[in-house]
Residue, then its C-alpha position, 0 to 999 in steps of 0.5 A: m044858383s043864387a048868390p051868397a049872402p052879403s058879407t057883414s064883416a066890418t074889416a077890410t078882409r083881404i083875399v088873394i087868388a093865385g090863378a086867373g082861369p074859369a074858377a078864379r074868375a067865377l069866384v071873383t064874380q060870386l064875391d062881387r055879387a055878394r057885395f063882399a066889403g074886403t079887397i080881391t087881388v088876382l095874380s095872373n100869369r097871363d101877360d095878355t088882358p083877355e076881356e073877361l079879366l078886364e071886366l073884373a078888373l074894373l070892379p072897385q074892390v078887385s086888383v087883377r095883376f097881369g103877368q104876376p103869377a104867385s111863385h112863393i107862399d109864406a103861410v106863417n106870415r100869410t104873404v104871397a110873392t110874385a115872380d117879379g118880386m112883389e109881395f102881397a099880404y092875405d087874410h085868405l088865399v085861394i089857390a086856383t092854378g088849374s091843370a095842365p095836359v101831360a103830354n104835348p098838344v097833338e098836331g091840329a088839336s085846336q081844330c077839334l073839340s076837347y074835354s078836361t072838366i065838367d064845364d066843357a060838357a055844355r060846350i060839346a053838347e052845343a057843338v054836337g047840336e050844330v054838327t047834327r043839324e048840319l048833317g041831318r043825322r047822328p054824328l059819328g064821333i072819334l073820342v080820344g083818351n083814357g080815364a075819368a075825363a073820356g068816360q065823362a066825354e063818352a056820357v056827354l056824346r051819347a046823351r047827345g045822340v052821337r055814336p062814339v068810337r073810342t081809342t086810347a091810342r094817342p094820335a099823331a095828328v088830327v085832320p081838318g075836315q069840311s064842317v061848315s060850324g067850324l069844327a073841322a076836325s073829322a079824323v085822327i092819323f096815328e104814328d104808324g099811318s092808320s087813321m080813324s074818320g068820323d064826323l067830329v073829334v074830341l080829345a079827352e087826354e090826361r091832365v095833372a093838377r098844377d100843385g107845385l105852388a101849394a106843395s112847396a108851401g107844405l100843403r097836402t096833395a093827393a098821390n095823383g096830383g092835386i091840393v087835398i081840400s075838405q068839403d068846404f074847400r079848405t086845404s091842410v093849412p089854415g087860411i089857405w083854400a083851393i078851387g078848380d082843377a088845381a084842387a083834389f077831393d077824394g083824390v079826383r081833380l075837382g073839375l071832374l066833379v063840380a062845375a067851376a061856377s057851382a064850386a066858386g058859389a060854395c067857396a065864396t059862401q064859405l070865404l064870406t062866413a070866415a070873414s064875417a067871423g072876424p080877425a080872432l077866428q080868421a087865424a084859424a080859418 
């Protein structure tokens, strides 16, 4: 995807991003590539400083506030307050708070593959290739989950030559195997003691959009969760946009519809257009 056209705004447009996940990081990258002339403030709920965020923090127009998640939005005055009492004014606010699993993690889940958004497809495809080369045959996969995410995960596995055995029953634990590739999970055990074995395990469990911040500010949310957005990523409140798994388009989590980088590129284009329109039109954006 090509980068959006450079911003021509003469004023220092202020963009605040609530969230610091893949969609938020991709958006900052796209805006930087487009030589956005304003300021970008990223409000992260992470206390640590991962390398990918540190790289963004080095950009001259970007300020990353570690451990300062957005806690309140004043849509009338266009300000965002953080949990520690800081307040940031914005011309455009982008909510990218992501999603969270509905249930607690399955024991041993860190030792297997997971599918929650389209972005996971490439990672699973690469992992399947490693296991296939290691085994010298088509792998047998155990797929846990129901709904759209599980359906997409199954399609990815089949496209890569995996024979998926799918179960909607939630396991009590994932069992380590002997895979040299590091994808050690090869079986699941259920509460009743029964089990299923294969060559790899993929969890595609239900997730819910983190839309509480948006809902408290009066933004429209979907019946099954997610901040309702239009095709240009605008929410129901002027000046506020949503991207990533916190957003919902036509009732579906955005992460299941569009890759984070693609959504970020399209959203960046819209933001740059709104910024170049000037303060008179930003009030309605």
